[in-house]
C-alpha positions, 0 to 999 in steps of 0.5 A: 902886278903878279896878282893882276897877272894871275887874275888875267890868267884866270880870265883867259882859262875861263874864256877858253873853256866857254869858247870851246864848250859853247862855241862862242867867240872869245871877245863876247866873254873877254870884253865884259870880264876885262871891263869889270877887271879894269874897273876893280884895278882902278883904271880911269873910267874913260879908258876902260872899255876902250882898252877891253875892246882893244885887248880883246881884238888883239887876243883874237888874232891868236885864237882865230889862227888856231881855230881856222887852221883846225877847220881848214884841215877838215876842208871847212873853209870857203877860201873864195868867200874869204878873199872876197869879203876880206877887203871890206872887212879890213876897211870896216874893222879899221873904221869901227875901231876909229869910231869906237875911240872917238866915242865915250865909254858910256856910249860904248857900254850901251852899244855892247849891252844891246849887242849882248841882248841880241846874242842872248836872244839868238842863243835862247831861241836858236833862231837862224836865217833860212838859206834863201840866196847865193853868196854875192859878188865882190861889190856885195861882199865888200859892203857886207864885210864893211858892216861886219867889220865895223860892228865887230870892232865896235864890240870887240869880237871876231865877227862869227856872231854876224858872219855865220848867220850871213853865210848860212843865209847864203846857202853855205852849210853850217860847218863850212860857215863856222869854219869860214867865219873863223878865218874871217876873224883874222883880218877883223882882229888885225885891222881892229887891233891896229885901229885901237893901237893907233888911236890910243897912242899918246892918250893920257891916263892909260896905265903902264904896259899899255900900247895904244888901247892894248893892255899887255898883261891882260893880253898875255895872260888871256892868250896863254890860258885860253889856247890851253883850255879851249880844247878842254871846253871842246872836250866837255861839250861831248859830255855836258848838256851844251843846249842847257848850258847855252840857255843858262849862259844867254841868261848871264849874257842878258844880265851882263848886258843889263849891268852895262846898260845900267852903269852907262845910264847911272854914270 
């Protein structure tokens, strides 16, 4: 157990550095790393991705609070947008976690692999939507929040990959879009974590120290280290060629996505 906990500390440190350095959501890094770690650990195949997604969701609660507080100090959170989109986010995230718990591991691998392809393409091309409209009203925001919540819970992320482009499209300046997305990550993580926790209770074959689909040793190790190393990653962002690193990381995401898709097909 001590050896495994050291592994999760290392994974958390790596995830935190990448999050701070490249500005990517922790779940994008944590889910594939946990998938490989759980496979190596010998956790039953049918639970591996569910536990990776649930544990990632729970870890985002802590990283989101830290992130949006920092953005809020700079006045970069649109709280009017946050409150309008949150009801849809909560419903969508809970539904997404429920749907994920019903899907077999190989199906989830395909969904996550395709999502990694999408993010990889975005990072390589740098494509962003042109600001062409205003933030919709409450019904529209509920619908958008529901969609963002469902997909975020399905792939175990805080939603920034989806909500930042949407807010930019709605003429929200990029710094404020990022800050608001960080705040939106909290209700996504809370509702998604609750969904994975409830739907995993009583499922046979899960390892010890697991609550629902949340694996506590991995959660504690990741949260402890990612909170400490994210500022280091942000500091390195001012000294390293981030644009080049993003392209390298995009290739890595493409390879990880391909590996997941291949394992789903082969399995």
